C-alpha positions as CSV (number, residue, x, y, z in Angstrom):
1,X,157.6,130.6,158.3
2,X,156.6,128.8,161.5
3,X,158.2,130.1,164.8
4,X,159.5,127.5,167.1
5,X,159.6,127.7,170.9
6,X,162.5,130.0,170.7
7,X,161.3,133.1,168.8
8,X,164.9,133.9,167.5
9,X,164.8,130.6,165.5
10,X,162.3,130.0,162.9
11,X,161.7,127.1,160.5
12,X,161.2,127.7,156.8
13,X,158.7,125.1,155.3
14,X,158.5,124.4,151.6
15,X,155.5,125.9,149.9
16,X,155.9,123.5,147.0
17,X,155.6,120.5,149.3
18,X,152.5,122.0,150.9
19,X,150.9,122.7,147.5
20,X,151.8,119.2,146.3
21,X,150.2,117.7,149.4
22,X,147.1,119.8,149.0
23,X,146.6,119.0,145.3
24,X,147.3,115.3,145.8
25,X,144.8,115.2,148.6
26,X,142.1,116.8,146.6
27,X,142.8,114.6,143.6
28,X,142.7,111.5,145.7
29,X,139.4,112.6,147.2
30,X,137.9,113.3,143.8
31,X,139.3,109.9,142.5
32,X,137.7,108.0,145.3
33,X,134.3,109.6,144.6
34,X,134.4,109.3,140.8
35,X,135.7,105.7,140.9
36,X,132.9,104.4,143.0
37,X,130.1,106.4,141.5
38,X,130.6,106.2,137.7
39,X,134.2,105.3,136.5
40,X,134.4,101.6,137.7
41,X,132.0,101.0,140.6
42,X,131.8,97.6,142.2
43,X,128.1,97.5,141.3
44,X,126.5,98.9,138.2
45,X,125.1,102.4,138.9
46,X,127.5,103.1,141.8
47,X,127.7,102.1,145.4
48,X,128.0,103.6,148.8
49,X,131.7,102.8,148.8
50,X,132.3,106.4,147.5
51,X,131.9,107.3,151.3
52,X,135.5,106.1,151.7
53,X,136.5,109.5,150.5
54,X,134.9,111.2,153.5
55,X,137.8,110.9,156.0
56,X,140.0,112.8,153.5
57,X,137.7,115.8,153.7
58,X,138.5,116.4,157.3
59,X,142.1,117.2,156.3
60,X,141.4,119.8,153.7
61,X,141.4,122.9,155.9
62,X,144.5,121.9,157.8
63,X,146.5,120.8,154.8
64,X,145.6,124.1,153.0
65,X,146.8,126.1,156.0
66,X,150.0,123.9,156.4
67,X,149.1,122.7,159.9
68,X,151.9,120.4,161.1
69,X,149.5,118.3,163.2
70,X,146.9,117.8,160.3
71,X,149.7,116.9,157.9
72,X,151.0,114.3,160.3
73,X,147.7,112.5,160.9
74,X,146.6,112.8,157.3
75,X,149.9,111.2,156.2
76,X,149.0,108.2,158.4
77,X,145.4,108.2,157.1
78,X,146.5,108.2,153.4
79,X,148.3,104.9,154.1
80,X,144.9,103.2,154.2
81,X,144.3,104.5,150.6
82,X,147.7,103.2,149.6
83,X,146.8,99.8,151.0
84,X,143.4,99.8,149.2
85,X,145.1,100.7,145.9
86,X,147.6,97.9,146.3
87,X,144.9,95.4,147.2
88,X,142.7,96.4,144.2
89,X,145.6,96.3,141.8
90,X,146.1,92.6,142.8
91,X,142.5,91.6,143.1
92,X,140.4,93.6,140.6
93,X,139.6,92.1,137.2
94,X,141.6,93.5,134.3
95,X,140.3,96.8,133.1
96,X,139.8,100.4,134.2
97,X,139.7,99.5,137.9
98,X,143.4,98.5,137.9
99,X,144.4,101.8,136.3
100,X,142.4,103.7,138.9
101,X,144.1,101.6,141.6
102,X,147.5,102.6,140.3
103,X,146.5,106.2,140.2
104,X,145.3,105.9,143.9
105,X,148.7,104.4,144.8
106,X,150.5,107.3,143.1
107,X,148.4,110.0,144.6
108,X,148.7,108.4,148.1
109,X,152.4,108.2,147.8
110,X,152.7,111.8,146.5
111,X,150.6,113.1,149.4
112,X,152.5,110.9,152.0
113,X,156.0,112.0,150.9
114,X,155.0,115.6,150.4
115,X,153.5,115.7,154.0
116,X,156.4,113.9,155.6
117,X,159.1,116.1,154.0
118,X,157.0,119.2,154.7
119,X,156.8,118.4,158.4
120,X,160.4,117.2,158.7
121,X,162.1,120.6,159.3
122,X,159.6,121.6,162.0
123,X,160.0,118.3,163.8
124,X,163.8,118.6,163.7
125,X,163.6,122.2,165.0
126,X,161.3,121.0,167.8
127,X,163.6,118.2,168.7
128,X,166.6,120.5,168.8
129,X,164.8,123.1,170.9
130,X,163.8,120.3,173.4
131,X,167.5,119.1,173.6
132,X,168.6,122.8,174.1
133,X,166.1,123.2,176.9
134,X,167.1,120.0,178.5
135,X,170.8,121.1,178.3
136,X,170.0,124.5,179.7
137,X,168.1,123.0,182.6
138,X,171.1,120.9,183.7
């Protein structure tokens, strides 16, 4: 439970959505590393492209804690991985790379929707509290 500005009201956030976001974030991170190091690297023997996973690591702690702020910016960040997956599905040669790109798309979407729907009740409560404070001020 996360208290809002008015302590008598509290928002109940879904533990399942937080766990889904956390798991999909970790899996996306591991996929990006494994993909570029040994599963289907652009160059034989791997490449430094595995460093694309590094920005995801900055969200681990906040997502695990259920931080609204972290989930919001991480949801926007993961859209870059979604775009990369779509681009690689359309441009990679047939083979394992396309399957990995589809997996990247799925994991990105799972994280994005889990994060958005996790944050939604808190954002609605904050908006309602702001409207109530504005009405009380008039």
